[in-house]
SEFI-459145 format. One record per residue (C-alpha): residue number from 1; residue in three letters; x negated, y, z. Coordinates in nm, 3 decimals. Each point is the difference from the previous one (the first is absolute). Layout:
BEGIN
num_residuo_xx_yy_zz
NUM_ALA_X_Y_Z
...
! end
This chain:
BEGIN
num_residuo_xx_yy_zz
1_MET_5.483_4.765_1.355
2_THR_-0.296_-0.211_0.109
3_ARG_-0.358_0.113_-0.009
4_LEU_-0.050_-0.237_-0.293
5_ALA_0.161_0.258_-0.227
6_ALA_-0.255_0.265_0.091
7_VAL_-0.277_-0.134_-0.224
8_LYS_-0.264_0.192_-0.191
9_PRO_0.004_0.033_-0.381
10_LEU_-0.110_-0.301_-0.203
11_TYR_-0.326_0.168_-0.099
12_ALA_-0.107_0.046_0.363
13_ILE_-0.283_-0.226_0.116
14_PRO_0.005_-0.150_0.351
15_GLU_-0.278_0.086_0.238
16_ALA_-0.249_-0.277_0.073
17_LYS_0.113_-0.015_0.364
18_ALA_0.362_-0.060_-0.101
19_ALA_-0.099_-0.266_-0.254
20_LEU_-0.208_-0.178_0.264
21_GLU_0.292_0.014_0.243
22_LEU_0.217_-0.159_-0.268
23_LEU_-0.238_-0.298_-0.004
24_LYS_0.041_-0.034_0.381
25_PRO_-0.355_-0.088_0.114
26_ILE_0.131_-0.131_0.334
27_THR_0.165_-0.290_-0.188
28_TRP_-0.326_-0.112_-0.162
29_PHE_-0.125_-0.164_0.319
30_PRO_0.214_-0.322_-0.005
31_PRO_-0.103_-0.126_-0.347
32_MET_-0.362_0.106_0.054
33_TRP_-0.002_-0.185_0.334
34_ALA_0.147_-0.310_-0.164
35_PHE_-0.261_0.027_-0.276
36_GLY_-0.264_0.018_0.273
37_CYS_0.146_-0.314_0.155
38_GLY_-0.044_-0.172_-0.334
39_VAL_-0.362_0.110_-0.011
40_ALA_-0.051_-0.113_0.361
41_SER_0.142_-0.344_-0.078
42_ALA_-0.236_-0.047_-0.294
43_PRO_-0.352_-0.145_0.011
44_ALA_-0.283_0.243_0.076
45_VAL_0.010_0.318_-0.209
46_ALA_-0.321_0.070_-0.192
47_HIS_-0.146_0.349_0.024
48_ALA_0.064_0.058_-0.370
49_GLN_0.371_-0.076_0.048
50_TRP_0.075_0.285_0.238
51_ALA_0.054_0.246_-0.285
52_VAL_0.260_-0.238_-0.143
53_VAL_0.162_-0.033_0.343
54_ALA_0.019_0.378_0.031
55_LEU_0.158_0.028_-0.344
56_GLY_0.249_-0.275_0.089
57_ALA_0.098_0.184_0.319
58_LEU_0.046_0.317_-0.203
59_LEU_0.224_-0.190_-0.239
60_CYS_0.218_-0.150_0.274
61_GLY_0.042_0.321_0.198
62_PRO_-0.024_0.337_-0.177
63_LEU_0.084_-0.138_-0.344
64_VAL_0.263_-0.278_0.011
65_CYS_0.151_0.098_0.334
66_GLY_-0.023_0.367_-0.094
67_THR_0.183_-0.081_-0.324
68_SER_0.278_-0.173_0.192
69_GLN_0.043_0.305_0.223
70_ALA_0.021_0.240_-0.295
71_VAL_0.251_-0.227_-0.175
72_ASN_0.206_-0.029_0.316
73_ASP_0.002_0.374_0.066
74_TRP_0.104_0.078_-0.356
75_PHE_0.297_-0.235_-0.003
76_ASP_0.086_0.085_0.362
77_ARG_-0.012_0.376_-0.043
78_HIS_0.374_0.041_0.063
79_VAL_-0.015_-0.218_0.311
80_ASP_-0.309_0.183_0.126
81_ALA_0.181_0.330_-0.042
82_ILE_0.212_-0.118_0.296
83_ASN_-0.239_-0.219_0.199
84_GLU_-0.327_0.187_-0.056
85_PRO_0.066_0.332_-0.179
86_ASP_-0.360_0.112_0.057
87_ARG_-0.137_-0.281_-0.219
88_PRO_-0.193_0.129_-0.306
89_ILE_0.272_-0.057_-0.260
90_PRO_0.318_0.120_0.178
91_SER_-0.188_0.298_0.144
92_GLY_-0.112_0.103_-0.351
93_ARG_-0.372_-0.025_0.078
94_VAL_-0.023_-0.270_-0.268
95_PRO_0.221_0.171_-0.262
96_GLY_0.191_-0.114_-0.303
97_ARG_-0.080_-0.352_-0.117
98_TRP_-0.353_0.002_0.139
99_GLY_0.091_-0.272_0.250
100_LEU_0.079_-0.234_-0.290
101_TYR_-0.312_0.104_-0.193
102_ILE_-0.221_-0.074_0.301
103_ALA_0.166_-0.342_0.046
104_ILE_-0.064_-0.091_-0.365
105_GLY_-0.355_0.135_0.000
106_TRP_-0.089_-0.185_0.321
107_THR_0.146_-0.321_-0.147
108_LEU_-0.228_0.024_-0.303
109_LEU_-0.301_0.086_0.214
110_SER_0.068_-0.302_0.223
111_LEU_0.007_-0.229_-0.304
112_LEU_-0.323_0.149_-0.132
113_VAL_-0.186_-0.059_0.328
114_ALA_0.143_-0.351_0.041
115_SER_-0.107_-0.097_-0.352
116_ALA_-0.358_0.095_0.093
117_LEU_-0.003_-0.237_0.297
118_SER_0.131_-0.342_-0.104
119_ARG_0.275_-0.171_-0.195
120_TYR_0.160_-0.123_0.321
121_CYS_-0.011_0.351_0.145
122_LEU_0.166_0.139_-0.313
123_LEU_0.279_-0.259_0.014
124_ALA_0.055_0.067_0.371
125_THR_0.008_0.375_-0.069
126_ILE_0.254_-0.041_-0.280
127_PHE_0.219_-0.208_0.232
128_GLY_-0.031_0.252_0.281
129_LEU_0.080_0.294_-0.228
130_ILE_0.305_-0.176_-0.140
131_LEU_0.128_-0.051_0.355
132_ALA_-0.077_0.364_0.081
133_TRP_0.208_0.126_-0.292
134_ILE_0.296_-0.236_0.031
135_TYR_0.012_0.066_0.375
136_SER_0.090_0.365_-0.058
137_ALA_0.108_0.041_-0.361
138_PRO_0.338_-0.087_-0.150
139_PRO_0.150_-0.222_-0.120
140_LEU_-0.138_-0.256_0.246
141_ARG_-0.094_0.240_0.283
142_LEU_-0.072_-0.279_0.247
143_LYS_0.008_0.242_0.292
144_ARG_0.378_0.010_-0.031
145_ASN_-0.014_-0.336_0.177
146_GLY_-0.219_-0.003_0.310
147_TRP_-0.053_-0.374_-0.016
148_PHE_-0.148_0.003_-0.351
149_GLY_-0.163_0.341_0.018
150_ASN_-0.187_-0.070_0.322
151_ALA_-0.120_-0.332_-0.139
152_ALA_-0.146_0.171_-0.308
153_VAL_-0.184_0.259_0.211
154_ALA_-0.125_-0.264_0.247
155_ILE_-0.151_-0.205_-0.282
156_CYS_-0.175_0.307_-0.145
157_TYR_-0.124_0.123_0.337
158_GLU_-0.128_-0.325_0.149
159_GLY_-0.019_-0.318_-0.205
160_LEU_-0.101_0.135_-0.340
161_PRO_-0.291_0.217_0.125
162_TRP_-0.122_-0.283_0.226
163_LEU_-0.016_-0.250_-0.285
164_THR_-0.155_0.259_-0.231
165_GLY_-0.274_0.091_0.248
166_LEU_-0.097_-0.364_0.048
167_GLN_-0.003_-0.079_-0.371
168_LEU_-0.192_0.314_-0.089
169_VAL_-0.282_-0.086_0.241
170_SER_-0.011_-0.378_-0.040
171_GLY_0.085_-0.021_-0.369
172_ALA_0.216_-0.304_0.078
173_ALA_0.369_-0.058_0.062
174_PRO_0.110_0.006_0.367
175_ASN_0.078_-0.341_0.145
176_GLY_0.324_-0.116_0.158
177_ARG_-0.095_0.118_0.349
178_VAL_-0.042_0.357_-0.118
179_TRP_0.330_-0.008_-0.187
180_LEU_0.177_-0.119_0.314
181_ILE_-0.149_0.258_0.236
182_ALA_0.031_0.290_-0.244
183_GLY_0.356_-0.109_-0.080
184_LEU_0.098_-0.011_0.367
185_TYR_-0.142_0.344_0.069
186_SER_0.182_0.130_-0.310
187_ALA_0.325_-0.141_0.136
188_GLY_-0.066_0.173_0.330
189_ALA_-0.056_0.329_-0.180
190_HIS_0.365_-0.015_-0.107
191_GLY_0.082_0.097_0.357
192_ILE_-0.254_0.282_-0.001
193_MET_0.164_0.142_-0.313
194_THR_0.336_-0.003_0.182
195_LEU_-0.147_0.213_0.278
196_ASN_-0.100_0.261_-0.258
197_ASP_0.363_0.032_-0.114
198_PHE_0.142_0.120_0.332
199_LYS_-0.099_0.360_-0.078
200_SER_0.215_0.011_-0.316
201_ILE_0.332_-0.150_0.111
202_ALA_0.205_0.315_-0.071
203_GLY_-0.117_0.040_-0.359
204_ASP_0.017_-0.374_-0.068
205_LEU_0.363_-0.012_0.110
206_ARG_0.093_0.303_-0.210
207_PHE_-0.159_-0.131_-0.319
208_GLY_0.088_-0.367_0.044
209_LEU_-0.351_-0.131_0.064
210_GLY_0.033_-0.327_0.186
211_SER_-0.303_0.021_0.228
212_LEU_0.045_-0.241_0.289
213_PRO_0.056_0.276_0.260
214_ALA_0.272_0.147_-0.225
215_ARG_0.144_-0.341_-0.088
216_LEU_-0.011_-0.165_0.343
217_GLY_-0.010_0.294_0.238
218_ALA_-0.305_0.100_0.202
219_PRO_0.027_-0.252_0.291
220_ARG_0.055_-0.305_-0.220
221_ALA_-0.260_0.107_-0.256
222_ALA_-0.256_0.040_0.279
223_ARG_0.066_-0.354_0.122
224_VAL_-0.036_-0.133_-0.356
225_ALA_-0.328_0.190_-0.038
226_CYS_-0.133_-0.149_0.324
227_TRP_0.085_-0.352_-0.113
228_PHE_-0.168_0.060_-0.336
229_MET_-0.316_0.124_0.172
230_ALA_-0.014_-0.267_0.272
231_VAL_0.088_-0.329_-0.170
232_PRO_-0.279_0.010_-0.266
233_GLN_-0.256_0.060_0.275
234_VAL_0.124_-0.314_0.176
235_GLY_-0.066_-0.179_-0.328
236_VAL_-0.350_0.151_-0.026
237_THR_-0.077_-0.110_0.357
238_ALA_0.122_-0.354_-0.067
239_LEU_-0.198_-0.032_-0.322
240_LEU_-0.324_0.127_0.151
241_ILE_0.031_-0.245_0.290
242_ALA_0.081_-0.283_-0.241
243_TRP_-0.315_0.088_-0.199
244_GLY_-0.214_-0.020_0.314
245_GLN_-0.025_0.376_0.059
246_TRP_0.127_-0.018_0.359
247_ARG_-0.160_0.320_0.124
248_THR_0.119_0.206_-0.293
249_GLY_0.347_-0.146_0.031
250_ALA_0.004_0.092_0.369
251_VAL_-0.103_0.359_-0.080
252_ILE_0.281_0.033_-0.256
253_ALA_0.243_-0.137_0.259
254_VAL_-0.112_0.259_0.257
255_LEU_0.037_0.280_-0.256
256_LEU_0.350_-0.124_-0.078
257_LEU_0.090_-0.011_0.370
258_LEU_-0.107_0.363_0.037
259_GLN_0.212_0.092_-0.302
260_LEU_0.302_-0.174_0.153
261_LEU_-0.041_0.211_0.312
262_LEU_-0.014_0.317_-0.211
263_MET_0.304_-0.112_-0.199
264_ARG_0.209_0.022_0.315
265_ARG_-0.045_0.376_0.001
266_LEU_0.054_0.022_-0.375
267_LEU_0.337_-0.174_0.029
268_ARG_0.125_0.242_0.266
269_ASP_0.007_0.286_-0.253
270_PRO_-0.126_-0.109_-0.345
271_ARG_0.045_0.336_-0.170
272_ALA_-0.200_0.183_0.264
273_HIS_-0.265_-0.265_0.062
274_ALA_-0.071_-0.130_-0.353
275_PRO_-0.289_0.249_-0.056
276_TRP_-0.141_-0.091_0.343
277_TYR_0.014_-0.371_-0.082
278_ASN_-0.173_0.062_-0.332
279_GLY_-0.293_0.141_0.194
280_THR_-0.011_-0.274_0.263
281_GLY_0.159_-0.331_-0.100
282_VAL_-0.091_0.026_-0.368
283_THR_-0.359_0.075_0.098
284_LEU_-0.010_-0.331_0.188
285_TYR_0.158_-0.170_-0.302
286_VAL_-0.266_0.118_-0.246
287_LEU_-0.277_-0.077_0.248
288_GLY_0.124_-0.359_-0.004
289_MET_-0.025_0.004_-0.379
290_LEU_-0.370_0.082_0.013
291_ILE_-0.071_-0.258_0.269
292_SER_0.181_-0.263_-0.208
293_ALA_-0.203_0.102_-0.305
294_PHE_-0.329_-0.071_0.181
295_ALA_0.140_-0.339_0.103
296_LEU_0.076_-0.078_-0.364
297_ARG_-0.356_0.092_-0.090
298_THR_-0.124_-0.255_0.254
299_LEU_0.236_-0.265_-0.134
300_GLY_-0.080_0.071_-0.366
301_SER_0.235_0.213_-0.205
302_VAL_-0.070_-0.107_-0.358
! end
């Protein structure tokens, strides 16, 4: 019997600490950073707009991303009972169907906040929430296929918040340059999502979840992840140089070179070194995002 069976009665209420853990605050950083890149790529932010920026960051991180984590944990509770039995739902700290109730409540709250910001923000939020639900929930459950599932998460974590941040501040649609750079960094995030799946290979194999490490094996999946992370940055470098941003392009190239050096260690033992690479190589990756955003601001982003 797994620890999932040892749940509290339906009338029990989860403690605030367990509910917060369900929303996984550590995962809020990527979409909030991407949202910040969108703000950085926009024209100057007026003093009166900073409250809106703060609300937009709250929407991208604690609300929409938090919703996706609650949805994922609810529909993954059987897998987590093997991979991470101390998670709030399988451990019983979020009892009964409270995981589902929190996911639904956070979905509605996200829509409410988005509707108060802008029409574009509401549409982007609806799109992101749809991806969050179909990623984890049957019948589609995109995470059963690592290729599709990682793409959905990468879009929600990088491209969508970037475009939303820019539009929210500027009030105008992002131009083609922004779409290209945000799209490339979203494609690269596909590889970052693969790194996050190395910790759950055992449960994925048991329950038929086709994450890339489970589908391809750890060594091959790590190589695929490295290609996904590296090639889009080559594209970013080339575009920035073509647009006359030679210095910025050179900086992105140096950051990529450093990542390639770190990837050599990652590939020696992907399962052991994936968390280490997330703290080193991925940090360089997201730093390049911000530097590229400032270059877009110089070039004109709307």
